[in-house]
C-alpha positions in Angstrom: 0.2 0.2 -0.2 2.3 2.5 0.7 4.9 3.3 -2.5 7.9 5.7 -0.5 8.2 6.9 2.7 10.5 10.2 3.0 11.8 11.8 6.1 13.8 15.4 6.7 16.9 15.3 8.0 18.4 18.2 10.0 22.4 17.2 9.2 21.5 15.7 5.5 25.7 14.6 5.1 25.6 12.8 8.3 22.0 11.1 7.8 23.3 10.0 3.9 26.2 8.3 5.9 24.2 6.6 8.3 21.5 5.3 5.7 24.3 4.3 3.2 25.9 2.4 6.3 23.0 0.6 7.2 21.1 0.0 4.3 23.6 -1.5 2.9 23.0 -4.9 4.8 19.7 -5.3 4.2 20.2 -5.2 0.3 19.4 -1.5 -0.2 21.7 1.2 -1.7 20.9 4.8 -3.4 19.0 4.9 -6.4 18.2 8.3 -7.4 19.2 11.9 -5.8 17.2 15.1 -6.4 19.5 17.4 -7.1 21.7 17.9 -3.8 18.6 18.0 -1.3 17.1 14.3 -1.5 18.2 10.8 -1.8 16.2 7.8 -2.8 16.8 4.1 -1.4 15.8 0.7 -2.4 16.2 -2.3 -3.3 16.0 -1.8 -7.5 14.3 -0.7 -9.1 12.7 2.0 -7.0 13.2 4.2 -4.5 11.0 3.5 -1.4 12.9 4.8 0.9 13.9 8.5 0.4 15.8 11.2 3.1 15.8 15.2 2.7 17.2 18.0 3.5 14.9 19.8 6.5 12.9 22.5 4.5 10.0 23.2 6.9 8.8 22.7 10.3 10.3 23.3 13.8 10.9 21.4 16.6 10.9 17.3 16.6 9.0 14.8 16.7 10.1 11.0 16.7 9.5 8.6 13.4 9.8 4.8 13.7 11.3 3.3 10.8 11.6 -0.6 10.2 13.6 -1.9 7.6 12.8 -5.6 6.1 15.8 -8.1 6.4 16.2 -11.2 4.4 17.5 -12.9 7.6 19.0 -12.7 11.1 22.4 -12.1 9.9 21.3 -9.1 8.4 19.8 -7.6 11.6 23.0 -8.3 12.9 24.8 -6.7 10.3 22.8 -3.9 10.0 23.4 -3.1 13.6 27.3 -3.4 13.6 26.9 -1.2 10.5 24.6 1.5 12.7 26.9 1.6 15.3 30.0 1.6 13.5 28.4 5.1 13.0 27.9 6.1 15.9 24.8 5.6 16.6 23.1 5.4 20.0 21.9 1.9 20.2 18.3 1.4 21.3 18.1 -2.9 21.7 20.8 -5.1 20.2 19.8 -7.8 18.3 17.1 -10.3 19.6 13.8 -11.8 19.5 10.9 -9.9 20.4 8.2 -13.3 21.2 5.7 -10.3 22.5 5.2 -9.5 18.4 5.4 -13.3 17.5 7.8 -15.6 17.6 10.2 -15.8 15.1 10.2 -11.7 15.8 14.2 -10.9 15.8 14.8 -7.2 15.4 17.4 -3.8 16.2 17.0 -1.0 17.2 19.2 2.1 16.7 18.9 6.0 16.6 20.0 7.8 13.7 21.7 11.2 13.8 18.1 12.7 13.6 17.0 11.1 16.5 15.3 8.9 14.8 13.8 5.0 15.9 15.2 3.0 13.5 14.9 -0.9 13.2 15.6 -3.7 10.9 13.8 -6.7 11.4 13.7 -10.6 10.1 10.5 -12.3 10.3 11.6 -16.1 10.0 13.1 -18.3 11.8 17.5 -18.9 12.2 
């Protein structure tokens, strides 16, 4: 149902470096740019996650973004890449049985303070 999502970033270059690092283990990469103001990420052929320079709005409201991972190893690689960029750890990779028995996820903060997750829904 969702074609794509876009978030505004207060430090565009820091956010670009963060998402370059954390989306690679999940198979995502830069697919498109809109000048120097936006980057579209995804798995070819179409970008479904965009970051852009903050152009309007004041203050901060946390957003939760969960990216699908093909397996649990990719969740662990996402987490390692995020920590490698200096991201704050919210939750190390682990099972979350309260969601369902095979929900395996890791949560970090992006440079703007958003709660970013990688999740795998299949057994090991």
